[in-house]
N, C-alpha and C positions, 0 to 999 in steps of 0.2 A: 374713372377719377372720382374719389370720394373724400369728404371731409368729415372726420369723426364718425365714420361708418354710415353717414347719411348722404343721400344724393345731393350734389351741389345744386345751388339755385343760380340761374343765369338770367340776367336781364338783357334782352336784345332790343336795341333802339333803332328804329328806322325813321326816315323823315316823312314819308307819306304812306297812305293805306296800301297802295299797290305793292310796295316793297314788303310791308308787313304781311300781306296775304301770300306773297311768294315764299317768304321765310316759313310761314305757318304750314304751307303745303309740304315743304321739305322736312319740317320737324315732325309731322304726323302725330300731333297731339301729345308730344312728349311733355309731361307736366313739370319737368325741371326748368323749362323755359317760360319766362314771362315776356310778352311782346308789348312794346310801348311805341306809339307814333309820337315822336318828339317834336315834329315841326321842321321847317326848312331854315337852315342857317345855324351858325354856331351858338348864337345867343339863345334861341328857342330850344335847341337841343340840350344845351347846358342846363337851362332852367328846368326843363321837363325831367331830365335825368336826375338832377339834384333833388327835386321834389320827391321822386320815388325812392331814392336812396336814403332820404332823411327819415322815412317811415317804414322801410322794409330792408331786410338783410339779404344781401346777395354775395356770392362768391366770385362772380365774374360778370363784367359788363361787355357787351359786344355792340359796336356800331356797325350796322349792315345796310347795304343798299347798292344802287347803281352809281356809275361814275363816268368820268372821262379818262381815257388812257393816253399816256404820252406815246407818240409814234416811236416805234422801235423798242418800246419797253413793255407795253401791254396792249394786245390787239382787241378789237371788238369781239365780245363774247367770252373773253377770258376772265379769270378771277385774280384779284390782287389781295393778298393777305399782308397787312401792314407790318413792316419791320420797325417802323417808327411813325408816329403821328405828328405832323408839323403844321402849325398855322403859318402859312407862307406869306401872308400879308400883314402880320402883326409886327409893326416896327415903324421906321421913319425913312422918308426919302432924304438923302443927303447929297452934297455936291459930288460925292464919290459913288453914288448909287444907293441901293436899298440897304439899310442896316436893320437887322431883326432885334427884338428886345433883348436877346442874349448879348449881342454886341453892345447895346445901349446900357446894359446893366440894370434892366427893369424887371427881370424875371426870365422866363424861358418860353419859347414858342414851340418847344418839343416835348413830347411825352413818350417815354420809353415803353417798349413792349417786352413781355416775357418771351425771349427768343425760342426757348424750348417748347413752350406751348404753341407759339405761332408756327413752328416747324411741324409739330404734330398735326395741327389743323391743315397746313398746306399739303402734307402727305395724304391726309384723309380725303381732301378734295381732289387731289390728283388721282387717287384710287377710283374716283367716279368717272375717270376719263376726261376730265376737264383740263384745259390749259390753265395753269396757275403759276404764279410766282410771288415770292416775298419781295417787298420793296416799300420805299417810303410812300405814304399817302398824304397828300397835301390837303389842308382845309383852307378855303378862301371864301370870303363873304361875297365877292364878285368873281364868278368863274370866268375862265379865259374864253375870249371870243374872237381873237384875231390871230393870224399867223405870226405877226410881230410879237405880240404878247406871249404867245406860246413858246416862241424861240427864246425870248428873254428869260422866261421862267425856267425852261429846260436848261439854259446855260447857268442860271443861278443855282438851280437844284438838280444837278446832273444825275443823282441817284433816285429821283422821284419816278414812280411808276404810274401814279394816278392822282386825280384831284377830285374833291367833292366839297360839300359845304358844312358838314356836321361833326366830323370825327373829333376835332380838337375840343369842341364844346362838350361832347360826351366824355372824352378822356379826362378833361379837367375836373368834371363833376365826380367821376369815379376816383381819380387821384386824390381828391380832397377827402374822400371817405375811406381811403386806403384799400380800394378794390381794384384788382387787376383789370386791364382793358385790352380788347382786341378790336381791330377794324377789318372788315371783310367787304370788298367791293367787287362788283361785276361790271365790265366795261360795255357801255352802250354806244359810245362814240369816241372818235379821236379828238384830242384836245387841239383847238385851233378855231378857224372860222365856223360860225354857228350855222351849219348846213343841216337843217332838220330832216331833209330828205335822206340823209346818210345815217341818221340815228337808227339804232336797232334796239329800242327799248324792250320790245317783247322778248328778243333773244337774251338780253341781259337779265330780264326777270326769270326766264327759264333757267339760266345759269345760276341765279341766286337761289332758286328752289333746289337745284341739284347740289349746290355747295352747302346749303343748310342741311340736307340729308347727310352729308359727310360730317357736319358738326355733331349731329345727333349720335353718330356712331363713335366719335373719338372723345367726346367730353363726358 
């Protein structure tokens, strides 16, 4: 994939150093990619991404890292490539339940993804032998921590595969600069009660490294 016969420039944003290091191992010093540790949460991720995009030119922005997977949608150790990035808690509580900003008429909680590009990335990751699916990735400032909250969120967002904390912030910063965005997540735990003994962070980071190797080959 080239732009004006020149290699594309890709900004990859992670929230923490461990995610960055896993991506770097997978990319194997491919100089088309710039890595940014953008911080935890949508605000920090948006500010960090916007600051870089204001002073540098990129052809694609990728939010990458580990995540929680919805039971029955994305298992631990699997990869989720976002089909859509959604800020799931941006809105208002009403007598009839949660209303997002789209329903309120204040903007949009959703950022569209280039489906053709996401499909190519999904196929490249699958070629590495990793379980992978395309699905909605939710961004929340407060991640889910109870079975009740997980069930309510899954009911409200039935097509969601995963949740994390930064994708929407990265996506909005990219969108405002007119740069396409992807989000790639590897699942470290099932969404629900916070049972740290069941988390598989190392496995998710290994999957992130392997998925990043697939990125290098397809972009």
